[in-house]
C-alpha positions in Angstrom: -3.7 4.2 -3.8 -3.0 3.7 -0.1 -1.2 6.4 1.8 -0.3 4.0 4.6 0.1 0.3 4.7 1.0 -2.3 7.4 3.4 -5.1 6.8 5.2 -7.9 8.5 8.5 -9.3 7.2 11.1 -11.9 7.6 14.7 -10.7 7.1 17.6 -13.1 6.4 21.1 -12.6 5.2 21.2 -15.0 2.2 19.0 -15.4 -0.8 19.1 -19.2 -0.4 17.7 -18.9 3.1 14.9 -16.5 1.9 14.0 -18.9 -0.9 13.7 -21.9 1.5 11.5 -19.9 3.9 9.4 -18.6 1.0 8.6 -22.2 0.0 7.3 -22.8 3.6 5.5 -19.5 4.4 1.8 -18.9 4.3 -0.6 -16.6 6.1 -1.0 -18.9 9.1 2.6 -19.5 9.8 4.2 -16.2 8.8 4.6 -14.9 12.3 6.0 -18.2 13.6 8.6 -18.3 10.8 9.5 -14.7 11.4 10.1 -15.4 15.1 12.2 -18.5 14.2 14.3 -17.1 11.3 14.3 -13.3 11.0 17.4 -11.3 12.0 15.3 -8.1 12.5 14.3 -7.0 16.0 10.7 -7.1 14.7 10.8 -10.9 14.9 9.7 -10.6 18.5 6.4 -9.3 17.1 6.2 -12.0 14.4 7.8 -9.6 11.9 5.2 -6.9 12.3 6.6 -3.5 11.2 3.4 -1.6 11.9 1.9 1.1 9.6 4.1 3.3 7.5 3.8 5.7 4.6 5.8 6.3 1.5 9.4 7.5 2.1 9.8 5.7 5.5 11.4 2.5 4.3 14.3 1.7 2.0 13.3 2.1 -1.7 13.3 -1.6 -2.7 11.3 -2.6 0.3 8.8 0.2 -0.1 8.2 -0.4 -3.8 7.6 -4.1 -3.2 5.4 -3.6 -0.1 3.1 -1.0 -1.8 2.7 -3.3 -4.8 1.3 -6.1 -2.7 -2.4 -6.7 -2.0 -3.6 -7.3 1.5 -2.6 -10.8 2.7 -0.2 -11.2 -0.2 3.3 -12.4 0.4 6.2 -11.2 -1.7 9.1 -13.1 -3.3 12.4 -12.3 -1.6 13.4 -8.7 -2.0 17.0 -7.6 -1.7 18.0 -4.5 0.2 21.2 -3.3 1.9 19.9 -5.1 5.0 19.6 -8.6 3.4 16.6 -10.4 1.9 13.1 -9.7 3.0 9.9 -11.7 2.6 7.1 -9.2 3.0 3.5 -9.8 3.9 1.1 -6.9 3.6 -1.4 -7.0 6.4 -3.4 -3.8 5.9 
Protein backbone atom coordinates (compact mmCIF):
# COMPACT_ATOMS: atom_id res chain seq x y z
CA UNK A 1 0.00 0.00 0.00
CA UNK A 2 1.40 3.40 -1.01
CA UNK A 3 2.19 5.92 1.71
CA UNK A 4 2.11 8.84 -0.72
CA UNK A 5 0.42 9.23 -4.06
CA UNK A 6 0.16 12.00 -6.63
CA UNK A 7 -3.08 13.04 -8.26
CA UNK A 8 -4.62 15.59 -10.54
CA UNK A 9 -8.28 16.53 -10.38
CA UNK A 10 -11.03 18.51 -12.00
CA UNK A 11 -13.40 20.18 -9.53
CA UNK A 12 -16.85 21.41 -10.56
CA UNK A 13 -19.96 22.45 -8.66
CA UNK A 14 -22.59 20.19 -10.20
CA UNK A 15 -22.77 16.45 -10.71
CA UNK A 16 -24.19 16.99 -14.20
CA UNK A 17 -21.05 18.97 -15.16
CA UNK A 18 -18.80 16.27 -13.71
CA UNK A 19 -20.59 13.54 -15.64
CA UNK A 20 -20.27 15.44 -18.95
CA UNK A 21 -16.55 16.01 -18.36
CA UNK A 22 -16.04 12.39 -17.29
CA UNK A 23 -17.45 11.28 -20.64
CA UNK A 24 -14.80 13.37 -22.45
CA UNK A 25 -11.77 12.89 -20.22
CA UNK A 26 -8.80 10.63 -20.93
CA UNK A 27 -5.12 10.52 -19.99
CA UNK A 28 -4.09 12.80 -22.85
CA UNK A 29 -6.65 15.58 -22.37
CA UNK A 30 -7.04 15.55 -18.57
CA UNK A 31 -4.84 18.62 -17.97
CA UNK A 32 -6.50 20.53 -20.81
CA UNK A 33 -9.99 19.82 -19.43
CA UNK A 34 -8.84 20.74 -15.89
CA UNK A 35 -7.58 24.11 -17.14
CA UNK A 36 -10.84 24.69 -18.99
CA UNK A 37 -13.43 23.55 -16.43
CA UNK A 38 -12.00 23.17 -12.92
CA UNK A 39 -12.89 25.72 -10.24
CA UNK A 40 -9.85 24.78 -8.11
CA UNK A 41 -6.70 26.95 -8.21
CA UNK A 42 -4.83 23.77 -9.24
CA UNK A 43 -6.36 24.23 -12.72
CA UNK A 44 -3.38 26.45 -13.57
CA UNK A 45 -1.24 23.31 -13.23
CA UNK A 46 -3.65 21.13 -15.21
CA UNK A 47 -5.28 19.99 -11.97
CA UNK A 48 -2.03 18.67 -10.45
CA UNK A 49 -2.29 18.46 -6.65
CA UNK A 50 1.20 17.08 -6.15
CA UNK A 51 2.07 14.30 -3.71
CA UNK A 52 0.16 13.76 -0.50
CA UNK A 53 -0.22 11.14 2.18
CA UNK A 54 -3.15 9.84 4.13
CA UNK A 55 -4.92 12.37 6.32
CA UNK A 56 -4.10 15.36 4.11
CA UNK A 57 -7.25 15.47 1.95
CA UNK A 58 -10.94 15.35 2.78
CA UNK A 59 -12.04 11.80 3.56
CA UNK A 60 -14.09 11.10 0.40
CA UNK A 61 -11.36 12.41 -1.89
CA UNK A 62 -8.60 10.50 -0.09
CA UNK A 63 -10.50 7.21 -0.12
CA UNK A 64 -11.19 7.43 -3.85
CA UNK A 65 -7.67 8.59 -4.72
CA UNK A 66 -5.91 5.82 -2.81
CA UNK A 67 -8.16 3.18 -4.41
CA UNK A 68 -7.13 4.22 -7.94
CA UNK A 69 -4.32 2.57 -9.87
CA UNK A 70 -1.72 4.79 -11.53
CA UNK A 71 -3.21 6.42 -14.67
CA UNK A 72 -6.75 5.47 -13.62
CA UNK A 73 -9.48 8.12 -13.64
CA UNK A 74 -12.28 8.08 -11.07
CA UNK A 75 -15.98 8.51 -11.45
CA UNK A 76 -17.17 11.86 -10.02
CA UNK A 77 -16.60 11.99 -6.24
CA UNK A 78 -18.73 14.32 -4.09
CA UNK A 79 -17.10 16.30 -1.27
CA UNK A 80 -18.02 19.50 0.54
CA UNK A 81 -16.14 21.37 -2.22
CA UNK A 82 -18.14 19.94 -5.12
CA UNK A 83 -17.57 17.06 -7.54
CA UNK A 84 -14.06 15.83 -8.31
CA UNK A 85 -12.80 13.73 -11.20
CA UNK A 86 -9.51 12.34 -9.95
CA UNK A 87 -6.61 10.93 -11.94
CA UNK A 88 -3.85 9.16 -10.05
CA UNK A 89 -0.50 9.99 -11.63
CA UNK A 90 1.92 8.27 -9.23
